Backbone as JSON Lines, residues from 0, in Angstrom:
{"i":0,"aa":"M","n":[0.83,-1.19,0.0],"ca":[0.0,0.0,0.0],"c":[0.87,1.24,0.0]}
{"i":1,"aa":"N","n":[1.94,1.24,0.77],"ca":[2.83,2.38,0.84],"c":[3.5,2.66,-0.49]}
{"i":2,"aa":"E","n":[3.8,1.58,-1.23],"ca":[4.45,1.76,-2.53],"c":[3.53,2.46,-3.51]}
{"i":3,"aa":"S","n":[2.24,2.14,-3.48],"ca":[1.3,2.8,-4.38],"c":[1.12,4.26,-4.01]}
{"i":4,"aa":"M","n":[1.16,4.57,-2.74],"ca":[1.07,5.97,-2.3],"c":[2.29,6.74,-2.75]}
{"i":5,"aa":"G","n":[3.45,6.11,-2.66],"ca":[4.68,6.75,-3.1],"c":[4.65,7.03,-4.58]}
{"i":6,"aa":"S","n":[4.12,6.12,-5.37],"ca":[4.08,6.35,-6.81],"c":[3.07,7.44,-7.15]}
{"i":7,"aa":"N","n":[1.99,7.54,-6.37],"ca":[1.02,8.61,-6.59],"c":[1.65,9.97,-6.28]}
{"i":8,"aa":"N","n":[2.43,10.04,-5.21],"ca":[3.1,11.29,-4.87],"c":[4.13,11.66,-5.93]}
{"i":9,"aa":"E","n":[4.84,10.67,-6.45],"ca":[5.81,10.93,-7.51],"c":[5.1,11.46,-8.75]}
{"i":10,"aa":"W","n":[3.93,10.84,-9.06],"ca":[3.18,11.29,-10.21],"c":[2.7,12.73,-10.01]}
{"i":11,"aa":"A","n":[2.25,13.06,-8.82],"ca":[1.78,14.42,-8.51],"c":[2.94,15.41,-8.59]}
{"i":12,"aa":"D","n":[4.11,15.0,-8.09],"ca":[5.28,15.88,-8.17],"c":[5.7,16.11,-9.6]}
{"i":13,"aa":"S","n":[5.69,15.06,-10.42],"ca":[6.09,15.22,-11.82],"c":[5.06,16.06,-12.57]}
{"i":14,"aa":"A","n":[3.77,15.9,-12.25],"ca":[2.73,16.7,-12.89],"c":[2.88,18.17,-12.51]}
{"i":15,"aa":"A","n":[3.22,18.42,-11.25],"ca":[3.41,19.81,-10.8],"c":[4.63,20.42,-11.46]}
{"i":16,"aa":"S","n":[5.68,19.64,-11.62],"ca":[6.87,20.19,-12.28],"c":[6.61,20.44,-13.75]}
{"i":17,"aa":"E","n":[5.83,19.56,-14.41],"ca":[5.47,19.79,-15.8],"c":[4.6,21.04,-15.94]}
{"i":18,"aa":"A","n":[3.68,21.25,-15.01],"ca":[2.82,22.44,-15.05],"c":[3.64,23.7,-14.85]}
{"i":19,"aa":"S","n":[4.63,23.64,-13.97],"ca":[5.44,24.83,-13.75],"c":[6.32,25.12,-14.96]}
{"i":20,"aa":"K","n":[6.71,24.08,-15.71],"ca":[7.5,24.3,-16.92],"c":[6.66,24.96,-18.01]}
{"i":21,"aa":"A","n":[5.34,24.66,-18.01],"ca":[4.47,25.2,-19.04],"c":[4.21,26.69,-18.84]}
{"i":22,"aa":"I","n":[4.33,27.18,-17.62],"ca":[4.07,28.59,-17.34],"c":[5.37,29.36,-17.46]}
{"i":23,"aa":"A","n":[5.44,30.23,-18.45],"ca":[6.64,31.03,-18.65],"c":[6.63,32.19,-17.66]}
{"i":24,"aa":"P","n":[7.78,32.51,-17.05],"ca":[7.81,33.62,-16.1],"c":[7.7,34.99,-16.78]}
{"i":25,"aa":"V","n":[8.02,35.06,-18.08],"ca":[7.99,36.32,-18.81],"c":[7.33,36.07,-20.16]}
{"i":26,"aa":"S","n":[6.39,36.95,-20.53],"ca":[5.71,36.79,-21.81],"c":[6.62,37.2,-22.97]}
{"i":27,"aa":"R","n":[6.29,36.71,-24.12],"ca":[7.05,37.06,-25.33],"c":[6.98,38.57,-25.61]}
{"i":28,"aa":"F","n":[5.81,39.15,-25.42],"ca":[5.66,40.59,-25.66],"c":[6.61,41.38,-24.78]}
{"i":29,"aa":"R","n":[6.7,41.02,-23.51],"ca":[7.6,41.73,-22.6],"c":[9.05,41.59,-23.02]}
{"i":30,"aa":"L","n":[9.42,40.41,-23.48],"ca":[10.8,40.22,-23.94],"c":[11.11,41.1,-25.15]}
{"i":31,"aa":"W","n":[10.21,41.1,-26.12],"ca":[10.45,41.88,-27.34],"c":[10.36,43.39,-27.06]}
{"i":32,"aa":"F","n":[9.4,43.8,-26.22],"ca":[9.3,45.22,-25.88],"c":[10.53,45.67,-25.1]}
{"i":33,"aa":"G","n":[11.01,44.85,-24.21],"ca":[12.23,45.17,-23.48],"c":[13.44,45.26,-24.39]}
{"i":34,"aa":"L","n":[13.46,44.43,-25.42],"ca":[14.59,44.43,-26.35],"c":[14.56,45.63,-27.29]}
{"i":35,"aa":"F","n":[13.39,45.95,-27.84],"ca":[13.3,46.99,-28.86],"c":[12.61,48.28,-28.43]}
{"i":36,"aa":"G","n":[12.12,48.38,-27.2],"ca":[11.42,49.58,-26.74],"c":[12.28,50.83,-26.8]}
{"i":37,"aa":"G","n":[13.51,50.74,-26.35],"ca":[14.41,51.89,-26.37],"c":[14.79,52.3,-27.78]}
{"i":38,"aa":"A","n":[15.01,51.33,-28.64],"ca":[15.38,51.62,-30.03],"c":[14.22,52.29,-30.78]}
{"i":39,"aa":"V","n":[13.02,51.81,-30.55],"ca":[11.85,52.42,-31.19],"c":[11.63,53.84,-30.66]}
{"i":40,"aa":"A","n":[11.79,54.02,-29.36],"ca":[11.63,55.36,-28.77],"c":[12.67,56.32,-29.35]}
{"i":41,"aa":"W","n":[13.91,55.89,-29.48],"ca":[14.94,56.75,-30.04],"c":[14.65,57.08,-31.51]}
{"i":42,"aa":"T","n":[14.2,56.1,-32.29],"ca":[13.88,56.34,-33.7],"c":[12.75,57.35,-33.83]}
{"i":43,"aa":"I","n":[11.72,57.2,-33.02],"ca":[10.61,58.17,-33.03],"c":[11.13,59.55,-32.65]}
{"i":44,"aa":"H","n":[11.96,59.62,-31.63],"ca":[12.51,60.91,-31.19],"c":[13.33,61.55,-32.3]}
{"i":45,"aa":"L","n":[14.18,60.79,-32.94],"ca":[15.03,61.33,-34.0],"c":[14.22,61.88,-35.16]}
{"i":46,"aa":"L","n":[13.26,61.13,-35.64],"ca":[12.49,61.54,-36.81],"c":[11.52,62.68,-36.51]}
{"i":47,"aa":"V","n":[10.82,62.59,-35.39],"ca":[9.84,63.62,-35.07],"c":[10.53,64.92,-34.64]}
{"i":48,"aa":"A","n":[11.65,64.83,-33.93],"ca":[12.38,66.04,-33.55],"c":[12.9,66.76,-34.78]}
{"i":49,"aa":"Y","n":[13.35,66.01,-35.76],"ca":[13.79,66.63,-37.02],"c":[12.63,67.37,-37.69]}
{"i":50,"aa":"A","n":[11.48,66.73,-37.75],"ca":[10.31,67.36,-38.37],"c":[9.87,68.6,-37.6]}
{"i":51,"aa":"I","n":[9.85,68.53,-36.27],"ca":[9.46,69.68,-35.47],"c":[10.42,70.85,-35.69]}
{"i":52,"aa":"A","n":[11.71,70.55,-35.7],"ca":[12.71,71.61,-35.88],"c":[12.63,72.23,-37.27]}
{"i":53,"aa":"E","n":[12.53,71.41,-38.28],"ca":[12.5,71.93,-39.65],"c":[11.24,72.73,-39.95]}
{"i":54,"aa":"F","n":[10.1,72.14,-39.66],"ca":[8.84,72.8,-40.01],"c":[8.47,73.87,-38.98]}
{"i":55,"aa":"G","n":[8.9,73.71,-37.76],"ca":[8.62,74.72,-36.74],"c":[9.37,76.01,-36.98]}
{"i":56,"aa":"C","n":[10.59,75.9,-37.5],"ca":[11.39,77.1,-37.72],"c":[10.96,77.9,-38.94]}
{"i":57,"aa":"V","n":[10.24,77.28,-39.87],"ca":[9.76,78.03,-41.04],"c":[8.33,78.52,-40.84]}
{"i":58,"aa":"S","n":[7.69,78.15,-39.75],"ca":[6.33,78.58,-39.48],"c":[6.33,79.66,-38.41]}
{"i":59,"aa":"S","n":[5.16,80.11,-38.06],"ca":[5.05,81.13,-37.02],"c":[5.22,80.53,-35.63]}
{"i":60,"aa":"F","n":[5.36,79.24,-35.54],"ca":[5.56,78.55,-34.26],"c":[6.88,78.98,-33.61]}
{"i":61,"aa":"R","n":[7.83,79.43,-34.42],"ca":[9.13,79.84,-33.89],"c":[9.05,81.15,-33.11]}
{"i":62,"aa":"D","n":[8.03,81.94,-33.39],"ca":[7.88,83.23,-32.71],"c":[7.17,83.13,-31.37]}
{"i":63,"aa":"A","n":[6.49,82.04,-31.14],"ca":[5.8,81.84,-29.86],"c":[6.84,81.55,-28.79]}
{"i":64,"aa":"R","n":[6.74,82.26,-27.68],"ca":[7.71,82.07,-26.59],"c":[6.97,81.92,-25.27]}
{"i":65,"aa":"F","n":[7.53,81.07,-24.44],"ca":[7.03,80.89,-23.08],"c":[8.24,80.63,-22.2]}
{"i":66,"aa":"L","n":[8.4,81.43,-21.17],"ca":[9.57,81.38,-20.28],"c":[10.88,81.54,-21.04]}
{"i":67,"aa":"G","n":[10.84,82.32,-22.1],"ca":[12.05,82.59,-22.88],"c":[12.46,81.48,-23.82]}
{"i":68,"aa":"I","n":[11.64,80.46,-23.97],"ca":[11.94,79.33,-24.84],"c":[10.93,79.33,-25.98]}
{"i":69,"aa":"T","n":[11.42,79.08,-27.19],"ca":[10.54,79.1,-28.36],"c":[9.57,77.93,-28.33]}
{"i":70,"aa":"G","n":[8.51,78.07,-29.1],"ca":[7.52,77.0,-29.22],"c":[8.11,75.74,-29.83]}
{"i":71,"aa":"V","n":[9.09,75.91,-30.72],"ca":[9.75,74.75,-31.33],"c":[10.5,73.96,-30.26]}
{"i":72,"aa":"A","n":[11.23,74.65,-29.4],"ca":[11.97,73.98,-28.34],"c":[11.02,73.29,-27.36]}
{"i":73,"aa":"W","n":[9.89,73.93,-27.06],"ca":[8.92,73.3,-26.18],"c":[8.36,72.03,-26.82]}
{"i":74,"aa":"G","n":[8.13,72.07,-28.12],"ca":[7.65,70.88,-28.83],"c":[8.64,69.73,-28.74]}
{"i":75,"aa":"I","n":[9.91,70.05,-28.91],"ca":[10.93,69.01,-28.83],"c":[11.08,68.51,-27.39]}
{"i":76,"aa":"L","n":[10.97,69.39,-26.43],"ca":[11.04,68.96,-25.04],"c":[9.85,68.05,-24.67]}
{"i":77,"aa":"A","n":[8.67,68.37,-25.17],"ca":[7.5,67.51,-24.93],"c":[7.69,66.15,-25.6]}
{"i":78,"aa":"L","n":[8.22,66.16,-26.81],"ca":[8.52,64.91,-27.5],"c":[9.53,64.08,-26.71]}
{"i":79,"aa":"T","n":[10.52,64.75,-26.15],"ca":[11.55,64.05,-25.37],"c":[10.94,63.39,-24.16]}
{"i":80,"aa":"V","n":[10.05,64.08,-23.47],"ca":[9.41,63.49,-22.29],"c":[8.62,62.25,-22.69]}
{"i":81,"aa":"L","n":[7.87,62.32,-23.79],"ca":[7.06,61.18,-24.22],"c":[7.93,60.0,-24.63]}
{"i":82,"aa":"T","n":[8.99,60.25,-25.38],"ca":[9.85,59.14,-25.8],"c":[10.67,58.59,-24.64]}
{"i":83,"aa":"L","n":[11.02,59.43,-23.69],"ca":[11.71,58.92,-22.5],"c":[10.79,58.03,-21.67]}
{"i":84,"aa":"I","n":[9.52,58.36,-21.6],"ca":[8.57,57.5,-20.9],"c":[8.51,56.13,-21.57]}
{"i":85,"aa":"L","n":[8.46,56.12,-22.91],"ca":[8.45,54.87,-23.65],"c":[9.74,54.08,-23.42]}
{"i":86,"aa":"A","n":[10.88,54.76,-23.51],"ca":[12.17,54.08,-23.36],"c":[12.37,53.57,-21.93]}
{"i":87,"aa":"V","n":[12.04,54.38,-20.95],"ca":[12.21,53.95,-19.56],"c":[11.23,52.82,-19.24]}
{"i":88,"aa":"G","n":[10.06,52.85,-19.84],"ca":[9.14,51.72,-19.68],"c":[9.75,50.43,-20.22]}
{"i":89,"aa":"G","n":[10.37,50.51,-21.39],"ca":[11.06,49.35,-21.94],"c":[12.2,48.9,-21.06]}
{"i":90,"aa":"L","n":[12.91,49.87,-20.48],"ca":[14.02,49.55,-19.59],"c":[13.52,48.82,-18.34]}
{"i":91,"aa":"L","n":[12.45,49.31,-17.74],"ca":[11.93,48.68,-16.54],"c":[11.4,47.27,-16.82]}
{"i":92,"aa":"I","n":[10.73,47.12,-17.95],"ca":[10.21,45.81,-18.31],"c":[11.36,44.84,-18.59]}
{"i":93,"aa":"A","n":[12.38,45.29,-19.3],"ca":[13.52,44.42,-19.59],"c":[14.27,44.05,-18.31]}
{"i":94,"aa":"R","n":[14.44,45.0,-17.42],"ca":[15.16,44.73,-16.17],"c":[14.38,43.76,-15.29]}
{"i":95,"aa":"R","n":[13.06,43.94,-15.22],"ca":[12.23,43.03,-14.44],"c":[12.23,41.63,-15.06]}
{"i":96,"aa":"S","n":[12.17,41.56,-16.39],"ca":[12.22,40.26,-17.07],"c":[13.54,39.56,-16.79]}
{"i":97,"aa":"D","n":[14.62,40.32,-16.83],"ca":[15.93,39.74,-16.54],"c":[15.98,39.19,-15.12]}
{"i":98,"aa":"R","n":[15.45,39.96,-14.17],"ca":[15.44,39.52,-12.78],"c":[14.59,38.27,-12.59]}
{"i":99,"aa":"L","n":[13.42,38.23,-13.22],"ca":[12.54,37.06,-13.1],"c":[13.19,35.81,-13.71]}
{"i":100,"aa":"L","n":[13.83,35.99,-14.84],"ca":[14.46,34.85,-15.49],"c":[15.68,34.36,-14.72]}
{"i":101,"aa":"R","n":[16.39,35.24,-14.07],"ca":[17.52,34.82,-13.25],"c":[17.05,34.09,-11.99]}
{"i":102,"aa":"E","n":[15.91,34.49,-11.45],"ca":[15.37,33.83,-10.26],"c":[14.74,32.49,-10.59]}
{"i":103,"aa":"D","n":[14.32,32.31,-11.83],"ca":[13.67,31.07,-12.23],"c":[14.71,29.94,-12.25]}
{"i":104,"aa":"I","n":[14.5,28.96,-11.41],"ca":[15.5,27.89,-11.28],"c":[15.55,26.98,-12.5]}
{"i":105,"aa":"R","n":[14.54,27.04,-13.35],"ca":[14.51,26.18,-14.52],"c":[15.39,26.68,-15.66]}
{"i":106,"aa":"Q","n":[15.79,27.95,-15.6],"ca":[16.54,28.53,-16.71],"c":[17.94,27.94,-16.79]}
{"i":107,"aa":"K","n":[18.32,27.64,-18.02],"ca":[19.67,27.16,-18.26],"c":[20.59,28.35,-18.42]}
{"i":108,"aa":"E","n":[21.86,28.08,-18.42],"ca":[22.86,29.15,-18.53],"c":[22.8,29.84,-19.89]}
{"i":109,"aa":"D","n":[22.5,29.1,-20.94],"ca":[22.49,29.66,-22.29],"c":[21.07,29.87,-22.82]}
{"i":110,"aa":"D","n":[20.17,30.27,-21.95],"ca":[18.77,30.47,-22.31],"c":[18.61,31.72,-23.17]}
{"i":111,"aa":"P","n":[17.98,31.62,-24.34],"ca":[17.82,32.8,-25.21],"c":[16.92,33.88,-24.61]}
{"i":112,"aa":"E","n":[15.94,33.49,-23.81],"ca":[15.06,34.48,-23.2],"c":[15.83,35.33,-22.2]}
{"i":113,"aa":"A","n":[16.69,34.7,-21.41],"ca":[17.5,35.45,-20.45],"c":[18.46,36.38,-21.19]}
{"i":114,"aa":"F","n":[18.99,35.92,-22.31],"ca":[19.88,36.76,-23.12],"c":[19.14,37.97,-23.67]}
{"i":115,"aa":"M","n":[17.92,37.74,-24.19],"ca":[17.12,38.86,-24.72],"c":[16.84,39.89,-23.63]}
{"i":116,"aa":"A","n":[16.48,39.43,-22.45],"ca":[16.16,40.35,-21.37],"c":[17.39,41.15,-20.95]}
{"i":117,"aa":"Q","n":[18.53,40.49,-20.85],"ca":[19.74,41.19,-20.43],"c":[20.21,42.19,-21.49]}
{"i":118,"aa":"V","n":[20.22,41.79,-22.74],"ca":[20.61,42.71,-23.81],"c":[19.61,43.85,-23.92]}
{"i":119,"aa":"G","n":[18.33,43.56,-23.67],"ca":[17.3,44.59,-23.74],"c":[17.54,45.72,-22.77]}
{"i":120,"aa":"W","n":[17.81,45.41,-21.52],"ca":[17.98,46.51,-20.56],"c":[19.31,47.21,-20.76]}
{"i":121,"aa":"I","n":[20.34,46.51,-21.2],"ca":[21.63,47.17,-21.42],"c":[21.54,48.14,-22.6]}
{"i":122,"aa":"T","n":[20.94,47.71,-23.71],"ca":[20.84,48.6,-24.87],"c":[19.86,49.74,-24.62]}
{"i":123,"aa":"T","n":[18.82,49.49,-23.84],"ca":[17.85,50.55,-23.57],"c":[18.47,51.65,-22.72]}
{"i":124,"aa":"V","n":[19.38,51.32,-21.83],"ca":[20.1,52.35,-21.08],"c":[20.86,53.25,-22.05]}
{"i":125,"aa":"V","n":[21.47,52.65,-23.06],"ca":[22.2,53.44,-24.06],"c":[21.24,54.34,-24.84]}
{"i":126,"aa":"F","n":[20.08,53.82,-25.23],"ca":[19.12,54.63,-25.98],"c":[18.54,55.76,-25.13]}
{"i":127,"aa":"V","n":[18.33,55.54,-23.86],"ca":[17.87,56.62,-22.98],"c":[18.93,57.73,-22.93]}
{"i":128,"aa":"A","n":[20.18,57.35,-22.82],"ca":[21.27,58.34,-22.8],"c":[21.34,59.1,-24.12]}
{"i":129,"aa":"I","n":[21.12,58.42,-25.23],"ca":[21.16,59.08,-26.53],"c":[20.01,60.08,-26.66]}
{"i":130,"aa":"I","n":[18.82,59.71,-26.22],"ca":[17.68,60.63,-26.29],"c":[17.96,61.88,-25.47]}
{"i":131,"aa":"V","n":[18.5,61.72,-24.28],"ca":[18.83,62.88,-23.44],"c":[19.92,63.72,-24.11]}
{"i":132,"aa":"A","n":[20.93,63.07,-24.66],"ca":[22.02,63.81,-25.3],"c":[21.55,64.56,-26.54]}
{"i":133,"aa":"Q","n":[20.6,64.02,-27.26],"ca":[20.06,64.71,-28.43],"c":[19.24,65.92,-28.03]}
{"i":134,"aa":"T","n":[18.68,65.92,-26.86],"ca":[17.79,66.99,-26.45],"c":[18.53,68.16,-25.82]}
{"i":135,"aa":"L","n":[19.65,67.91,-25.18],"ca":[20.36,68.99,-24.49],"c":[20.7,70.18,-25.38]}
{"i":136,"aa":"P","n":[21.16,69.99,-26.61],"ca":[21.47,71.16,-27.45],"c":[20.25,71.96,-27.9]}
{"i":137,"aa":"V","n":[19.05,71.4,-27.73],"ca":[17.84,72.09,-28.18],"c":[17.7,73.45,-27.53]}
{"i":138,"aa":"L","n":[17.96,73.53,-26.26],"ca":[17.79,74.8,-25.56],"c":[18.78,75.85,-26.04]}
{"i":139,"aa":"Y","n":[19.89,75.44,-26.56],"ca":[20.89,76.39,-27.03],"c":[20.66,76.76,-28.51]}
{"i":140,"aa":"Y","n":[20.52,75.77,-29.34],"ca":[20.44,76.02,-30.79],"c":[19.1,76.51,-31.26]}
{"i":141,"aa":"L","n":[18.04,76.21,-30.57],"ca":[16.73,76.62,-31.04],"c":[16.21,77.86,-30.33]}
{"i":142,"aa":"R","n":[17.13,78.65,-29.78],"ca":[16.7,79.92,-29.2],"c":[16.11,80.82,-30.27]}
{"i":143,"aa":"S","n":[16.76,80.8,-31.39],"ca":[16.21,81.51,-32.56],"c":[16.5,80.63,-33.77]}
{"i":144,"aa":"C","n":[15.46,80.4,-34.54],"ca":[15.6,79.49,-35.69],"c":[16.37,80.17,-36.82]}
């Protein structure tokens, strides 16, 4: 009788371990957003900031001033805040995914998901720095178009 109980417990343990393997600690969307969120935010910032600067300086938007800053510069600063929110969101998601995958005891050393999460947060830090660096000259160069 004890042997049959032991085999039932083994079966329950193996079923529980199979169920835990089926549940991924991080969704695919989170992995991909963590990997490419910063790059997409930087691309949006680069293209839209160029459009704001070019078309803003030839329109009457350049003459609008608030706190001594032109309307064009305010537009680029607002764009920077929005893209930084997107990039920092990707950074936080990638960092959390990396932490969850490192805590997951089932992960192997060469797991591609863990690699995606780690590369995602490292590259997103770089993209956040690039977005900030692109914005700093705005206050100087766009004083007058």
